[in-house]
LUMPASE-485914 format. One record per residue (C-alpha): y, z, x; residue in one letter. Coordinates in steps of 0.1 Angstrom, whole numbers, plus 5000, padded with zeros to 4 digits. Each point is the difference from the previous one (the first is absolute). Layout:
<c2=Y, c3=Z, c1=X, type=A>
...
REM end
This chain:
<c2=0617, c3=4089, c1=7128, type=M>
<c2=4982, c3=4982, c1=5027, type=T>
<c2=4970, c3=5011, c1=5021, type=G>
<c2=4976, c3=5028, c1=4991, type=L>
<c2=5023, c3=5025, c1=4984, type=G>
<c2=5033, c3=5018, c1=5001, type=P>
<c2=5014, c3=5019, c1=5030, type=W>
<c2=5004, c3=5038, c1=5001, type=F>
<c2=5020, c3=5020, c1=5025, type=V>
<c2=4982, c3=5026, c1=5021, type=R>
<c2=5027, c3=5005, c1=5026, type=T>
<c2=5034, c3=4983, c1=5007, type=V>
<c2=4987, c3=4991, c1=5035, type=D>
<c2=4990, c3=4966, c1=5012, type=D>
<c2=4966, c3=4992, c1=4985, type=G>
<c2=5003, c3=5028, c1=4974, type=G>
<c2=4998, c3=4979, c1=4969, type=T>
<c2=4965, c3=4992, c1=4988, type=H>
<c2=4983, c3=4978, c1=4974, type=R>
<c2=4979, c3=5020, c1=4975, type=A>
<c2=4962, c3=4995, c1=4999, type=D>
<c2=5000, c3=5026, c1=4972, type=H>
<c2=5029, c3=5018, c1=4983, type=E>
<c2=4998, c3=5030, c1=4977, type=H>
<c2=5031, c3=5011, c1=4981, type=W>
<c2=5004, c3=5037, c1=4993, type=T>
<c2=5015, c3=5015, c1=4968, type=A>
<c2=5033, c3=5006, c1=5018, type=D>
<c2=5004, c3=4963, c1=5010, type=G>
<c2=4988, c3=5002, c1=5036, type=R>
<c2=4977, c3=4974, c1=5015, type=A>
<c2=4969, c3=5012, c1=5020, type=R>
<c2=4992, c3=4970, c1=5022, type=I>
<c2=4969, c3=4989, c1=5020, type=R>
<c2=5014, c3=4974, c1=5024, type=P>
<c2=4981, c3=4968, c1=5007, type=I>
<c2=5001, c3=5007, c1=5038, type=C>
<c2=4985, c3=5035, c1=4996, type=E>
<c2=4981, c3=5003, c1=4967, type=P>
<c2=4986, c3=5035, c1=5009, type=T>
<c2=5035, c3=5014, c1=5002, type=A>
<c2=5023, c3=5009, c1=4971, type=E>
<c2=5037, c3=5006, c1=4999, type=F>
<c2=5027, c3=5006, c1=4975, type=T>
<c2=5025, c3=4971, c1=5000, type=A>
<c2=5036, c3=5008, c1=5005, type=I>
<c2=5011, c3=4972, c1=4976, type=N>
<c2=4995, c3=5005, c1=4962, type=R>
<c2=4998, c3=4963, c1=4993, type=E>
<c2=4977, c3=4975, c1=5018, type=P>
<c2=5019, c3=4976, c1=5023, type=I>
<c2=4992, c3=4963, c1=4998, type=A>
<c2=5016, c3=4992, c1=5034, type=V>
<c2=5012, c3=5027, c1=5025, type=P>
<c2=5036, c3=4999, c1=5010, type=Y>
<c2=4994, c3=4997, c1=5037, type=F>
<c2=4971, c3=4980, c1=5015, type=D>
<c2=4993, c3=5026, c1=5027, type=E>
<c2=4993, c3=5027, c1=4974, type=H>
<c2=4969, c3=4982, c1=4988, type=R>
<c2=4967, c3=5013, c1=5014, type=C>
<c2=4986, c3=4972, c1=5023, type=P>
<c2=4964, c3=5007, c1=4989, type=R>
<c2=5008, c3=4999, c1=4963, type=C>
<c2=5020, c3=4968, c1=5006, type=L>
<c2=4972, c3=4983, c1=5019, type=A>
<c2=4975, c3=5008, c1=4972, type=D>
<c2=5024, c3=4984, c1=4975, type=A>
<c2=5003, c3=4968, c1=5022, type=L>
<c2=4963, c3=4998, c1=5009, type=D>
<c2=4983, c3=4973, c1=4979, type=P>
<c2=4966, c3=5018, c1=5005, type=A>
<c2=5013, c3=5032, c1=4984, type=A>
<c2=4984, c3=5007, c1=4967, type=P>
<c2=5020, c3=4988, c1=4970, type=R>
<c2=4998, c3=5008, c1=4964, type=P>
<c2=4977, c3=4975, c1=4982, type=R>
<c2=5014, c3=4982, c1=4969, type=H>
<c2=4973, c3=4986, c1=4977, type=L>
<c2=5007, c3=4971, c1=4977, type=V>
<c2=4979, c3=4987, c1=4972, type=L>
<c2=5002, c3=4962, c1=4997, type=V>
<c2=4984, c3=4981, c1=4971, type=R>
REM end
């Protein structure tokens, strides 16, 4: 997968598929998502499996997509020990 994380479907409308800032999986296999574009909100994803690339470009949330393409956005740090 590329970018910050997988995509999760909130609605089937344009812009209704979001990247996860935080995901919590319930015992019954549902994903509770905090989207990157709105980290104070939480929704239950329609899809049961994370999506690497949405089927239609217009379904991607433009704010989540912009964060993924922004080079100034925080990225996970990878530490390496070199001797």
